[in-house]
N, C-alpha and C positions, 0 to 999 in steps of 0.2 A: 920559649916557644909554647910550653905547656900553658902558662897563664894567658897568653894571647889567644890560644885556641878556646879556652873556657870563656873568655870575654865575648868572643864572636858568637859562640853558641847561645849564650844568654841573650845577646842582642836579638838574634833571630827568633828566640822563643818569646821574648817580650813583644816583638812586632806581631807575631801570630796571635797572641792573646789580645793585643789591642785591636786587630782587625776583626776578631770574633766578637768582641764586645761592641764594636761599632756597628757591625751587621745586625746584632740583636737589637741594639738601640733603634736603628732605622726601621726595622720590621715593626716594632711596637709603636713607634711614633707615626708611621704611615697608615696604621689601621684606622679605617673610616675617613680617609682624606677626601674621597669622592662624595661621601655623604655630606660633608661640610661644603664642598664646591657646588653641589647641586642647588644650594640655596641661591646662588648667584647666576646660574646658567638658565637660558630660555630655550624652548623647543624651536627647532629650525623651521622656517616658513617656506613651503613650496608653492610658488605662484602659479595661477592657471595659465594654460597655453594661450597664445594670442592667435588672431586670425591669420591665415596664410597669404592673403592678398587683399588689395583694396582697389576697386575700379568703379568710377562714377559715371552716371549718365544724367544728363540735364533734362528737366521737364519744365512745365509751367508752374512756377512758384513751388517747386518741389525738386528733389533729386532722388535717384535710385542708386544705391551703393552696394556692389557685390563684394562679398567677404570670403568666398570660398572658391578654390580652383576646381572644385567638383561641380560647380554650377549651383543653381537654386534648388537645393534639396531641403527636405523637412528638418526641423530642429532635432528630431530624434536620431538623425543620421550624422549630426555634427559632433563627432567624437574628438573634443579638445579636452585634454586632461584637466580635471578639477573645475572646468568652466561650467557655470550655471546660468549666467546672465549676460546680456549685451548692454553696454553703456555707451551713449553717444554724447560727446561734449562739443559745444560750438560757442564761439564768442557772442553770438546773437541770442543764445538761450539764457534765461534766468537761472535755470538749474539743469543738470544733466537729464537726458532722456534714458530711462532704465526699462529694459524689456526683460521679462522673466523667462527668457529662453535664449539659447545660443543660435543666432540667426545666420543663415547663409547669405542673406541680403536684407536690406532695410529700405523702406520708402519714407523719406523725411519730407513732410508737408509743411505748409504755412510759411514758406520762405518768401514773404511779400516785399521785403526791403531789397532794393537793387544793390548789387555789390558782390564781393567775393566772400564766400563762406568757407571757413576752415573747420573741418570735422576731425576730431580725435575719437577713435572707436576702440573700446577695450572689451575684453571678457572679464568676468568677475566670478569668484567662487562664492560659496554660501556665507562666508564671513565678510564679504566685501573686498577681499584682496583682489587687486586688479592686475591684468596682464600688461605687457609692454604694448603701447597703443599703436594702431595703424592710423596714418594721417593723410588727408587729402583736402585740396582746395577746389571748390566748384563755384561757378557763377550761374545761378538759375535764371531762367527767362521770367520776367515779371510784367505786371501791368504797365510799369514805366517804359519797358521796351516796346510794348504793344502800342502805346500812345504815340510813339515816334514813327510808326509805319504810315505810309501814304499810299492811297490807291490811285491807280491810273484813271484818268477821266474817260468816260465812255464816249462813243460817237452817238449823237442824237439824230434820228430821222423822223421828221414830223409828218403827221397827217392831221386832218381837221379835228378829230376827236380822240386821237390816239398818238402814241409816240413810241418809237423803237429805241431801246437802249442796247447798244452792242459794242463790246470791246473788240478791238481789231487784232489783238494778239494775246497770248496767254498771260495771265497774271502771275504765274509762278516765275520766280527769279532768284536773285541772290539773297533776298530777305526772307522769303517763305515759299512753300509749295502750296498751291490751292487745290483742294480735292473736291470741292462742291460749293454751292451757293444757294441762298434762298432770298426772296424779296417780299415786301409787303407795302401796300399803299391803300389809300381810301379814295374811291371814285366819287363822281359828282353826286351820286345818290346816297352817299354815306356808307356804302358797302365796302368792307375790307377785302381787298383782292390780294392773293398771294400765289407764289409758285416756287419751284426749286429746280435744280439741275445738278448733275454730278461732274460737269466739265469745269475746266479752269478758264474758260472763255464765256463769261455770262452773256446771255442774250435773252431778252424778254420784251414784251410789248405791254405798255400801260394803256388801257382802254377806258372809254367813257370819261374823258377829261375835258374840262371847260377851257377853251382858249384864253390865254392871259393869266389864268390862275397859277400860283406857285404851289405845286403838289410835291411834298417830300416823299421819297421812296426810301424805305429802310432796307439796305442791302447787307446781308450777313454772309461772310465768306468763311468756309471751313478751311483753316490754314494750318500748316505745320511750319512754325517759324524756324529760322536758321540762325546760328551763332557761328561766325567765322566760316560760313558756307557749310556748316554741319547741322543737320536737322535735329531738333529736340525730339523727345519721345512722346510728346502730347500733341493732339489736334485741338485747336482753339477756335471758338466762334468769335469772329471779329466783325463788329457791326459798324457801319458808316451810314450817314444820312445824306442823300443826294437830292438837291432841289431841282425840280423839273417844271418847265413851262413850255406851253405850245404857243407859238406866235400866231398872229392873225392872218398871216400869209400862207399858212400850211395848206398843201393840196390834199386831194383824196389819194390814199395809198392803201393797197391791199397788202398788209404786213403778213409775212409767213411766220408762223409760230412753231410748229412741230411738223416734221423732224428738224432739228437744229442743223446749222451749217456743217457739212462734212459728215453727217451721220451715216453709219454703215448698217445696212440691212443684211444680216447673215442668213442666207437661205439654207445653211447646213445645220444650224443649231436645232436639235430636236425639241428644245424647251421653248423655242420662240413662239410667240402668239401667231395664230393663223391669219391675223389681220395686222395692218400697219396703219396707225392713226396719222392723218394729215389734218392740220388745223391752221386757221388764219383769222385775222381780225376783220370783222364785217364792217362795211361802210354804208352810210345812208344812201338811199336811192338805187341800190342794186338788188334786184329780185332773184338773182341766181348766179351760180359760179361754175366754172369749168376747171377741173384739175388736169394738169399736163405733166407727164414724166417722159424724159427723152435722153438718149445717149448723145444728143447734139445740143449745144447751148442755144441754138437758134430755133429749136423745136419744129423741124420740118415734119410734115404729116406722115411721111413714110417711115420715120424713125421715132415716132412719138405715140405714147399711150394717152388717149384722150377720154375723159369721163365727165359728163354733165351731172353734177352732184346736187343741183337744185338750190333752194334758198336755205343754206346752212353754213355754219362757220367751221364745220369739221366733217371728216368722212373717213370711215374705216375701209381701207382697200384690202381685198383678199390677197394673200401672199402668192397664190397661184397666178393671179393676174400680173403681178410684178415679175415673177420668174419667167414668164413666157418671152419677154423681150430681152432677157439676158441668157437665153437658153444655151448659147455657145460659150458662156464663161462670165467672169466678173466684169463689171463695167463702172466707170465713173459717170454718173448720170446727173441730171438736173431736173428740178421741179418748180412749177409756178402755178398760180391761181389767177384767173382773169374773169371779168364779168361775162355772163352768158349773152348779154346785150352788148355787142361790140362797139356801139356808138357812144358808150359811156366813157367819159373822159376821166380815166383813173390811171395813176402810176402803178406799175407792177414791180414785184420783186422776183428774184430768181436765186435759188440756192443749190449748192452741190449736194449730191446724194450718192453714196457708194453702195453698190449692190454686189454682194460677194457670193459667188457660188464656187465651192471647192471642187476642183477638177480631179477626179481619181486618176492616179498615174497608171500607165500601161505596164510599168515594171517597178518593183520595189525590192531592194536587197539591204538587209540590216546587219548581217555578219555576227549575230548574237548567239548562234547555236554551235557550241563546240563540236558536237557530233556531225554537223553538216554546215560549215560556215558559208558555203557558196549557194545555199538554197535560196530560192526566190519567195518572198512573202507574196508578191504578185509576179508572175512570169516564170520563165524557165530558169533552172540553176545556171549560175555563171560557170564558165569553163576556165580552169587554170592553164595559163600558158607560161612556161618557165624554160629559160635557156641557162639557168644557173640555180641559185638557192631557191628552195620552195617557199611559197607563200604560207604564212602562219598566222594564227589568231593572236591578237595583241590587245592591250588596254586601249579603250577609246576615250571619248570626252568625259565619261562618268563611269561609275562602277557597274551600272546596269547596261551601259551602252558600249559594246565591244567594237573592235576594229580588226582589220586585216593589215599585217605588215607585208608590203610588196617590195621585195629587194630589187636591186638593179638587175636588168635583163629579164624580169618576170612581169607578167601582166594578166589582165582578166579579159575574157571574151564574153560579150553580152549579146545573146540572140533575143532582141527586143520584141519581135513579133509585130511591129507596126507596119501596116501596108501602105504603099504609096497611094496618093489620091488619083482620081481619074485623070488620065493623060500624062501623069508623071511617071518617069522611070524609077526614081528613088524617092525617099521620104524627104521632102523639102521644108516641112514645118514640124518642129518638135522642140522640146525643152529637156535639159538634162541637169540634174542636181548631184553634186558630189561634196561630201564632207571630208576635207583633206587636211593633213598635217605633214609638212616637209621639214626635214632636218638640215637641208642645205638648198641653196638656190643655184641653178644653172639653166641653160636652155633645156627644158624638160617637157616632153610631150605628155599631156594627161589624157589625150584622146586621139587615136588614129582612126579616121573615119573612112578614108578611101585606101584600102590595102594595095591597090594597084599603083599608088603614088608612093615613092620611096620615103617621103617625109610625113610627119604627123600634121594634124590640122589645128589642135588647140594646145597652147604652150603656157608654161610658167617661165618668165624671164629671170635672168640673174638678179633683178631688182625686186622680184616678187610680184610682177604684174601678170595677171591672167589676160591672155590675148589670142588673136587670130592672125595667122600669116604674117604680113609685114606691118600690121597696124599696131605700132608700139609707141610708148611714151606719152600717151594721152589719157591714162586712167585717172579716175578721181580717187581711187583707193588701192592700196597695195597689201599683199599678204605679209605676215611676219613669220619668222622662223620658229619652229617648235610650238606653234599655236594652231588650234583647230579653226578652220575657216569653212564657211559654206559657200561654194562656188556654183552659180547657176548660169548656164548658157540658154538663152531664149532665142530660138532661130526661126525666122520666116524669110527664106532665102531670096525672095523677090522684093523684099522691103528692107529688112535690117537684121542684124545680130546684136542682141543686148547681153551684156555680161554684168552680173550682179555679184558683189562680194559682201557676205554677211548682211544681206537684205538691202544694201545700198547699190544704186546703179553706178557701176564703175566706168562703163564705156558703152557707146553705141556706134556700131559700124554699119553704115548705110550701104545697101546692096541693090541689085536690080535683077532683071530676069536672066541675065547671063550667068548668075550664080546657081540657078536651078539645075538639078541633076549633075552637078559638078562635084568638086572635091569635098564640100561640106554637106552634101546630101547623104543621108544615112543609107548604107547598104544593109543587108540582112544581119550582118555581124558588125558589132562595134567593139573596138579594141581599147580598153581602158588602161591608162598608164603605159601605153605602148608607142614605140616609134620604130625607126629603122634600127638595124642591129649595130649601130655605131655608138658614138659618145652620147647621143641624146637619150639613150636608155639608162645612162649611168647615174641613177639617183635612187635613193630609198624613199618610199612614201608610205603613209598610213591613210587608209580610207575606212570610214565608219558608217557611211550610208551612200547608197546610189539610188536615184529615182529618175524615171524617164516618162515624159508625157508625149502624146501625139498632137499637141498644139503648142503654140508659142505663148507662154505665160506673159500677162501684162503686169504693170507695176503693182496694181492692187493684189493680184494673185500671188506675186512673189512676196509681197509684204505679209500676207496671211500664211504662206508656207513657212516663213521664218518664225512667226510667232507661235 
């Protein structure tokens, strides 16, 4: 046992010495190991950050590409790590396009070849190291696309020495939108004649033309082309040449040149000129002209403004003369010019002319003041009527346009202040505008006019139709849930009630004298969003504007109230 014990002790001692020697050997052999490896290791490369988005817009032989979710900001605000440059590659480019800044957007021009362009856009650092690319494919609009467009032919109306070119409908359509036009031609005296307009229905007269001659007219349209019914970002001048000839059978015609068909004279615009120019094409043998403007297309003397303007092809009419015969409101009018010598055999033209006078409302409520939401901008404050939850201020159609939330069983009382006309007991002619949003549809009264009658007079039906009484199912347009709508009732009780929805005529209800001073005639108090105290009041409504007039608005006036 003694020898065995000594053997084991020696064994452990030898093992310990061996381990110590091995440790010492490893220590000295590893000294400077990283110094020798450093000869083979390279510094780690950190690549620049890439752009965070890529969105393209198509133009004429160019594209615009947005590269930042922050919008089009200066390069100094583009904080992409290590990025110093913008690099654009495209298969159509001979070499990359390099921009010495980090761009939030780029405008790539010179894309004249028709087809699909694929762009790869990188950032790069000062050593040329590139980021991961952003890629997009775009098809710019080119001259190849422009050459495929066709223009609708005009209607030609001939006179002996002049000819009217007139398009019968708008040129805008699926291929492009037209924003204006210009034309140019040379008359028989070698003089270049030209003109322009901002409408997309070109209309102009070529004068002093020899019968039988072919006279080219250069027509240039300002168009915004479309690709797949989406407009590009550029307006292009597109020029076509139209050959024009006057036949030998052409009669004498007084062509009307200005104002154009359907032109609107806005009597409310403070910047409008104090005169309106009327012009026409002169014809041989006429020594004087008469200008006529009327609210009746037949130009009866009692409804027509008549002015002998003498031997001239144009006349500036004072706006005050025009406003006199539309003193009661806006009107769709007509104008013409005829020879002062009535025995002259001449064909005449007639054109529509809109004359717009804004009618000030008798009452206006906007609900934008949190401290006094019921106050009238024009007229007395509204009175809250509530049999349940109170009316509160709410969000309207926009941040600056507030509204009232009118819960079920609550309503507004409007003391409009309009007086009945002579011999009328109540107000039989008026217009009311309401901007409304409903969260559900049922039989819901939006106006209770005669408080002595148990039921309301104006309703929104379960299908979203704005109507009166029993006249349902004939509207041209219906409301939508959770959407703001402008509802206008134009009332002239001995003739008609017109209902407009968002500026469009939705329904016309023809009436007669039996309607006067009855349920739909205004009493001193008008109840908005009110009915009897049963289920017809059970609806929540939002209202952001209320207006009332002491006249029945016509189509033209409603159109201008909406715009």
